[in-house]
C-alpha positions in Angstrom: 127.2 86.5 72.2 128.7 88.8 69.6 126.3 91.6 70.5 127.1 91.0 74.2 130.8 91.1 73.6 130.5 94.4 71.7 128.4 95.9 74.5 130.9 94.8 77.1 133.6 96.7 75.1 131.5 99.7 74.4 130.3 100.3 78.0 133.7 101.1 79.6 134.6 103.1 76.5 131.6 105.4 76.6 130.9 105.4 80.4 133.1 108.2 81.6 133.8 106.9 85.1 134.0 103.2 84.3 137.1 101.5 85.8 137.0 98.5 83.5 139.8 99.7 81.3 141.9 101.2 84.0 141.7 103.6 87.0 139.6 106.8 86.7 139.9 109.3 89.5 136.4 110.3 90.7 137.0 111.7 94.2 139.8 113.0 96.4 140.6 112.5 100.1 139.8 115.3 102.5 138.4 115.7 106.1 136.9 119.0 105.2 133.8 120.2 103.3 135.9 120.7 100.1 135.2 120.3 96.4 137.5 120.2 93.4 136.1 122.5 90.6 137.4 121.5 87.1 136.7 123.7 84.1 136.8 122.0 80.6 137.3 123.2 77.0 139.3 126.4 77.4 141.1 128.6 77.2 138.5 131.0 75.8 137.4 134.6 75.8 135.9 134.2 79.3 139.1 133.0 80.9 140.1 136.3 82.6 136.5 136.9 83.7 136.5 133.5 85.3 139.8 134.2 87.1 138.3 137.5 88.4 135.3 135.6 89.7 137.5 133.0 91.4 139.6 135.8 93.0 136.4 137.4 94.4 135.0 134.1 95.7 138.4 132.6 96.9 138.1 129.6 94.6 140.9 127.4 93.4 140.2 125.4 90.2 141.8 123.2 87.6 141.4 124.2 83.9 141.4 121.1 81.6 142.4 122.8 78.4 142.7 122.0 74.7 146.3 122.1 73.4 145.4 123.9 70.2 143.6 126.7 72.1 146.4 126.9 74.7 148.9 127.5 71.9 146.7 130.2 70.5 146.2 131.9 73.9 149.5 131.5 75.8 148.8 134.5 78.0 145.6 132.9 79.3 147.5 129.8 80.4 150.2 131.8 82.1 147.5 133.9 83.9 145.7 130.8 85.1 148.9 129.5 86.8 150.0 132.9 88.0 146.7 133.4 89.8 146.9 130.2 91.8 145.1 127.6 89.6 146.3 124.6 87.7 146.1 123.5 84.1 145.7 120.0 82.8 145.4 118.1 79.5 142.0 117.8 77.7 143.6 116.5 74.5 145.1 118.6 71.7 142.2 119.1 69.3 139.3 117.6 71.4 137.9 115.1 68.8 134.8 114.5 70.9 132.9 112.4 68.4 135.8 110.0 67.6 138.2 110.0 70.5 136.8 106.7 71.8 137.6 104.8 68.5 141.0 106.4 67.6 144.0 104.3 66.9 146.9 104.2 69.4 149.1 106.6 67.4 146.3 109.2 67.3 145.5 108.8 71.0 149.2 109.3 71.8 149.4 112.4 69.5 146.3 114.0 71.2 147.8 113.6 74.7 151.5 114.2 73.9 150.9 117.3 71.7 148.8 119.0 74.4 151.4 118.1 77.0 154.2 119.7 74.9 152.2 122.9 74.6 151.5 123.1 78.3 155.0 122.2 79.4 156.4 124.9 77.2 154.0 127.5 78.6 154.2 126.5 82.3 157.5 124.8 82.7 155.8 121.8 84.2 154.6 118.6 82.6 150.8 118.0 83.1 149.9 115.3 85.7 146.3 114.9 84.8 144.2 114.1 81.6 140.5 114.2 81.0 139.3 112.6 77.8 136.9 114.5 75.5 133.4 113.9 76.8 135.0 111.5 79.2 135.3 108.8 76.6 138.3 106.5 76.4 139.4 103.2 74.8 141.9 100.4 75.3 144.9 102.6 74.4 144.4 105.7 76.7 145.8 104.1 79.9 148.9 102.8 78.0 149.7 106.3 76.9 149.0 107.8 80.3 151.1 105.2 82.1 154.1 106.1 79.8 153.6 109.8 80.5 153.1 109.2 84.2 149.7 110.8 84.1 146.3 110.0 85.7 142.9 109.9 84.1 140.5 112.3 85.8 136.7 111.8 85.7 134.2 113.5 87.9 131.6 113.1 90.7 129.1 115.6 89.5 128.4 117.4 86.2 125.7 119.8 85.2 125.5 119.2 81.5 126.3 122.9 81.0 127.8 122.2 77.6 124.2 122.1 76.4 122.1 123.5 79.2 122.3 127.3 79.7 119.9 127.8 82.7 122.1 128.0 85.8 119.3 126.7 88.0 118.9 123.6 85.9 122.7 123.0 85.8 122.9 123.3 89.6 119.9 121.0 89.9 121.7 118.3 87.9 124.7 118.6 90.2 123.3 118.9 93.7 122.3 115.2 94.1 126.0 114.2 93.6 127.7 117.0 95.5 129.3 116.0 98.8 132.7 116.5 100.4 135.5 115.1 98.2 133.5 115.5 95.0 135.0 116.5 91.6 132.8 118.9 89.7 133.0 119.5 86.0 131.8 122.6 84.3 132.7 124.2 80.9 133.9 127.6 79.7 133.7 129.2 76.3 129.9 129.3 75.9 127.8 132.5 76.1 126.3 131.3 79.4 129.4 129.8 81.0 130.4 132.6 83.3 126.8 133.0 84.5 126.5 129.3 85.1 129.8 128.9 86.9 129.1 131.9 89.2 125.7 130.5 90.1 127.0 127.1 91.0 130.0 128.5 93.0 127.9 130.9 95.0 125.2 128.3 95.7 127.7 125.7 96.9 129.6 128.2 99.0 126.3 129.2 100.6 126.0 125.5 101.5 129.3 125.6 103.3 131.7 124.2 100.6 135.1 125.5 99.7 137.0 124.9 96.4 140.5 123.5 96.4 142.9 121.8 94.0 143.9 118.5 95.7 147.4 117.0 95.9 148.1 114.1 93.6 148.3 111.7 96.5 144.8 112.6 97.6 143.1 111.4 94.4 141.0 108.4 94.5 139.3 106.1 92.0 136.9 104.7 94.6 134.2 106.2 96.9 136.5 105.7 100.0 
């Protein structure tokens, strides 16, 4: 029984889209063939190249950024917003190995400090948070409720944080891509720009467009 109780606690903590500990947005409402492209882990050296790509391809995206990097690269954050995209909170220092087991004070610090940086740079308090690696614990939703934020998961991911071949990344994503889907890709790797361009072009050729949904369109169910 002790093992079972531990597993019941670990599953919603480590399963990115589990709703057991609180709502996780995994889709958005739309009547069109639209997708929400989200980019994690920036800002980075490839930010402006990504923005140029998105301009060429008429893509709108949300960048889930690390607060410590945003503070170091304020011009990147301002450029993201100025060019029609949105920025959101991906924690301050991105403690990917330990976020799931941090104490409440550290969870709050990771979220609040990133919010402070982004609010200073953009003039707007972030509405959305994505936990490092999608992990969470009992305390995340408490902090988010106080900050009036929502936890954003995903519908499709390509594991491009570790896979560099664009075709393999796309192959992982395609079975889960459908209208209303939230896609997660990453920036800051040597292959990131190449991978993101390949995925964007391939999905546009399949008739999809990329938008940033309104907050009231976000859903934590498949409906």
